[in-house]
KEVOSE-642203 format. One record per residue (C-alpha): residue number from 1; x, y, z. Coordinates in nm, 3 decimals, padded with zeros to 5 digits. Example, Ala and Ser with C-alpha at 12.3 -4.5 7.8 and 13.67 -1.06 7.14 Angstrom:
BEGIN
@resi:1&c1:01.230&c2:-00.450&c3:00.780;
@resi:2&c1:01.367&c2:-00.106&c3:00.714;
END
This chain:
BEGIN
@resi:1&c1:-00.004&c2:-00.016&c3:-00.036;
@resi:2&c1:00.140&c2:00.315&c3:-00.098;
@resi:3&c1:00.170&c2:00.652&c3:00.126;
@resi:4&c1:-00.090&c2:00.851&c3:00.018;
@resi:5&c1:-00.324&c2:00.588&c3:00.088;
@resi:6&c1:-00.173&c2:00.472&c3:00.388;
@resi:7&c1:-00.236&c2:00.825&c3:00.538;
@resi:8&c1:-00.596&c2:00.853&c3:00.424;
@resi:9&c1:-00.686&c2:00.581&c3:00.631;
@resi:10&c1:-00.517&c2:00.672&c3:00.952;
@resi:11&c1:-00.656&c2:01.042&c3:00.905;
@resi:12&c1:-01.007&c2:00.840&c3:00.828;
@resi:13&c1:-00.861&c2:00.641&c3:01.205;
@resi:14&c1:-00.779&c2:00.959&c3:01.327;
@resi:15&c1:-01.185&c2:01.085&c3:01.298;
@resi:16&c1:-01.332&c2:00.801&c3:01.406;
@resi:17&c1:-01.143&c2:00.875&c3:01.774;
@resi:18&c1:-01.251&c2:01.232&c3:01.755;
@resi:19&c1:-00.992&c2:01.382&c3:01.591;
@resi:20&c1:-01.046&c2:01.730&c3:01.414;
@resi:21&c1:-00.899&c2:01.668&c3:01.052;
@resi:22&c1:-00.897&c2:01.952&c3:00.788;
@resi:23&c1:-00.766&c2:01.840&c3:00.454;
@resi:24&c1:-00.545&c2:02.134&c3:00.246;
@resi:25&c1:-00.642&c2:02.252&c3:-00.104;
@resi:26&c1:-00.344&c2:02.503&c3:-00.122;
@resi:27&c1:-00.020&c2:02.434&c3:-00.354;
@resi:28&c1:00.133&c2:02.660&c3:-00.156;
@resi:29&c1:00.490&c2:02.501&c3:-00.033;
@resi:30&c1:00.492&c2:02.297&c3:00.294;
@resi:31&c1:00.791&c2:02.472&c3:00.465;
@resi:32&c1:00.888&c2:02.847&c3:00.439;
@resi:33&c1:01.208&c2:02.875&c3:00.219;
@resi:34&c1:01.381&c2:02.948&c3:00.575;
@resi:35&c1:01.241&c2:02.574&c3:00.722;
@resi:36&c1:01.300&c2:02.455&c3:00.351;
@resi:37&c1:01.699&c2:02.566&c3:00.374;
@resi:38&c1:01.745&c2:02.399&c3:00.662;
@resi:39&c1:01.581&c2:02.095&c3:00.604;
@resi:40&c1:01.648&c2:02.020&c3:00.153;
@resi:41&c1:01.627&c2:01.664&c3:00.190;
@resi:42&c1:01.293&c2:01.532&c3:00.366;
@resi:43&c1:01.174&c2:01.254&c3:00.302;
@resi:44&c1:00.886&c2:01.258&c3:00.023;
@resi:45&c1:00.616&c2:01.071&c3:00.244;
@resi:46&c1:00.647&c2:01.282&c3:00.457;
@resi:47&c1:00.603&c2:01.591&c3:00.296;
@resi:48&c1:00.309&c2:01.491&c3:00.084;
@resi:49&c1:00.110&c2:01.405&c3:00.400;
@resi:50&c1:00.177&c2:01.680&c3:00.599;
@resi:51&c1:00.115&c2:01.877&c3:00.257;
@resi:52&c1:-00.220&c2:01.731&c3:00.228;
@resi:53&c1:-00.358&c2:01.855&c3:00.535;
@resi:54&c1:-00.437&c2:02.160&c3:00.674;
@resi:55&c1:-00.527&c2:02.065&c3:01.019;
@resi:56&c1:-00.500&c2:01.774&c3:01.242;
@resi:57&c1:-00.500&c2:01.767&c3:01.614;
@resi:58&c1:-00.744&c2:01.550&c3:01.896;
@resi:59&c1:-01.042&c2:01.692&c3:02.060;
@resi:60&c1:-00.850&c2:01.824&c3:02.340;
@resi:61&c1:-00.566&c2:01.986&c3:02.049;
@resi:62&c1:-00.253&c2:01.911&c3:02.307;
@resi:63&c1:-00.168&c2:01.610&c3:01.976;
@resi:64&c1:-00.137&c2:01.757&c3:01.681;
@resi:65&c1:00.082&c2:01.736&c3:01.386;
@resi:66&c1:00.230&c2:02.049&c3:01.262;
@resi:67&c1:00.101&c2:02.170&c3:00.934;
@resi:68&c1:00.223&c2:02.463&c3:00.677;
@resi:69&c1:00.040&c2:02.756&c3:00.940;
@resi:70&c1:00.275&c2:02.570&c3:01.210;
@resi:71&c1:00.582&c2:02.622&c3:01.012;
@resi:72&c1:00.544&c2:02.981&c3:00.962;
@resi:73&c1:00.471&c2:03.046&c3:01.309;
@resi:74&c1:00.758&c2:03.267&c3:01.461;
@resi:75&c1:00.556&c2:03.449&c3:01.726;
@resi:76&c1:00.510&c2:03.320&c3:02.083;
@resi:77&c1:00.163&c2:03.326&c3:02.092;
@resi:78&c1:00.112&c2:02.919&c3:02.099;
@resi:79&c1:00.365&c2:02.690&c3:02.004;
@resi:80&c1:00.611&c2:02.655&c3:01.707;
@resi:81&c1:00.723&c2:02.408&c3:01.500;
@resi:82&c1:01.062&c2:02.435&c3:01.670;
@resi:83&c1:00.941&c2:02.502&c3:02.016;
@resi:84&c1:01.162&c2:02.266&c3:02.194;
@resi:85&c1:01.460&c2:02.353&c3:02.049;
@resi:86&c1:01.417&c2:02.703&c3:02.180;
@resi:87&c1:01.310&c2:02.550&c3:02.479;
@resi:88&c1:01.708&c2:02.355&c3:02.532;
@resi:89&c1:01.877&c2:02.661&c3:02.391;
@resi:90&c1:01.692&c2:02.864&c3:02.658;
@resi:91&c1:01.813&c2:02.629&c3:02.880;
@resi:92&c1:02.197&c2:02.584&c3:02.789;
@resi:93&c1:02.406&c2:02.915&c3:02.872;
@resi:94&c1:02.751&c2:02.759&c3:02.739;
@resi:95&c1:02.833&c2:02.824&c3:02.331;
@resi:96&c1:02.915&c2:02.457&c3:02.261;
@resi:97&c1:02.587&c2:02.298&c3:02.419;
@resi:98&c1:02.355&c2:02.531&c3:02.210;
@resi:99&c1:02.553&c2:02.425&c3:01.883;
@resi:100&c1:02.519&c2:02.082&c3:02.003;
@resi:101&c1:02.126&c2:02.139&c3:02.097;
@resi:102&c1:02.106&c2:02.290&c3:01.733;
@resi:103&c1:02.300&c2:02.035&c3:01.531;
@resi:104&c1:02.002&c2:01.769&c3:01.693;
@resi:105&c1:01.758&c2:01.924&c3:01.560;
@resi:106&c1:01.894&c2:02.030&c3:01.207;
@resi:107&c1:01.946&c2:01.667&c3:01.204;
@resi:108&c1:01.588&c2:01.583&c3:01.395;
@resi:109&c1:01.240&c2:01.752&c3:01.200;
@resi:110&c1:00.988&c2:01.749&c3:01.418;
@resi:111&c1:00.625&c2:01.699&c3:01.219;
@resi:112&c1:00.379&c2:01.574&c3:01.538;
@resi:113&c1:00.359&c2:01.722&c3:01.910;
@resi:114&c1:00.184&c2:01.641&c3:02.247;
@resi:115&c1:00.194&c2:01.914&c3:02.506;
@resi:116&c1:-00.104&c2:01.701&c3:02.751;
@resi:117&c1:00.254&c2:01.537&c3:02.985;
@resi:118&c1:00.613&c2:01.595&c3:02.927;
@resi:119&c1:00.650&c2:01.807&c3:02.570;
@resi:120&c1:00.689&c2:01.460&c3:02.325;
@resi:121&c1:00.785&c2:01.488&c3:02.022;
@resi:122&c1:00.786&c2:01.280&c3:01.776;
@resi:123&c1:01.068&c2:01.337&c3:01.418;
@resi:124&c1:01.224&c2:01.202&c3:01.151;
@resi:125&c1:01.611&c2:01.143&c3:01.175;
@resi:126&c1:01.792&c2:01.329&c3:00.894;
@resi:127&c1:02.095&c2:01.186&c3:00.993;
@resi:128&c1:02.290&c2:00.954&c3:00.726;
@resi:129&c1:02.306&c2:00.625&c3:01.003;
@resi:130&c1:01.943&c2:00.625&c3:01.063;
@resi:131&c1:01.780&c2:00.880&c3:00.753;
@resi:132&c1:01.397&c2:00.807&c3:00.721;
@resi:133&c1:01.343&c2:00.653&c3:01.088;
@resi:134&c1:01.108&c2:00.822&c3:01.325;
@resi:135&c1:01.168&c2:00.868&c3:01.644;
@resi:136&c1:01.023&c2:00.983&c3:02.003;
@resi:137&c1:01.140&c2:01.215&c3:02.226;
@resi:138&c1:01.036&c2:01.432&c3:02.513;
@resi:139&c1:01.117&c2:01.673&c3:02.791;
@resi:140&c1:01.340&c2:01.795&c3:02.954;
@resi:141&c1:01.629&c2:01.642&c3:02.767;
@resi:142&c1:01.476&c2:01.653&c3:02.424;
@resi:143&c1:01.812&c2:01.515&c3:02.252;
@resi:144&c1:01.727&c2:01.189&c3:02.364;
@resi:145&c1:01.513&c2:00.982&c3:02.136;
@resi:146&c1:01.419&c2:00.629&c3:02.085;
@resi:147&c1:01.286&c2:00.471&c3:01.757;
@resi:148&c1:00.965&c2:00.440&c3:01.703;
@resi:149&c1:00.920&c2:00.293&c3:01.288;
@resi:150&c1:01.233&c2:00.282&c3:01.057;
@resi:151&c1:01.013&c2:00.454&c3:00.790;
@resi:152&c1:00.717&c2:00.713&c3:00.803;
@resi:153&c1:00.498&c2:00.521&c3:00.575;
@resi:154&c1:00.539&c2:00.201&c3:00.890;
@resi:155&c1:00.500&c2:00.480&c3:01.104;
@resi:156&c1:00.131&c2:00.583&c3:00.936;
@resi:157&c1:00.056&c2:00.223&c3:00.948;
@resi:158&c1:00.130&c2:00.175&c3:01.347;
@resi:159&c1:00.036&c2:00.503&c3:01.424;
@resi:160&c1:-00.364&c2:00.433&c3:01.226;
@resi:161&c1:-00.319&c2:00.070&c3:01.407;
@resi:162&c1:-00.318&c2:00.226&c3:01.716;
@resi:163&c1:-00.614&c2:00.471&c3:01.696;
@resi:164&c1:-00.785&c2:00.161&c3:01.557;
@resi:165&c1:-00.737&c2:-00.006&c3:01.927;
@resi:166&c1:-00.551&c2:-00.255&c3:01.742;
@resi:167&c1:-00.243&c2:-00.184&c3:01.912;
@resi:168&c1:-00.095&c2:-00.005&c3:02.220;
@resi:169&c1:00.271&c2:00.072&c3:02.211;
@resi:170&c1:00.443&c2:00.336&c3:02.401;
@resi:171&c1:00.495&c2:00.612&c3:02.286;
@resi:172&c1:00.251&c2:00.625&c3:01.976;
@resi:173&c1:-00.036&c2:00.576&c3:02.257;
@resi:174&c1:00.062&c2:00.870&c3:02.376;
@resi:175&c1:-00.003&c2:01.079&c3:02.004;
@resi:176&c1:-00.362&c2:00.929&c3:01.970;
END
């Protein structure tokens, strides 16, 4: 099954759980130029999925996929797409440690956030050793991750199964 079909099935499963989803009708690029320049090699399956949705959040609005508007938000109103990176940078006073934080986030592109607990996120790894893997991290040690799925397509399958109640694996259960 291709990623587009998996994405459609996932959205249907999330809607059954009470999620609010809205498809996107725009052809505007997913990422603004500055974010695109920072992340030039994102997996096509990921960007296609995110480009196709205008919004996708649970009923409580404390778990959501980052969408076009999120990647453009720069003000402090609400959570910015890179909020956890900004929090980590604020915590570190040492320039070398700040550089390590930036380096981590240069290699990890966040696409889903959960703020109902320890500020959890899901990201795609862009590191050459683990390119395309989906990883989970949470605060306060945002740069410590665990692997969730070997690819975005596999992630879509696992999250769909979790939303449908066929799986209850941590950390995906946190995100539905």
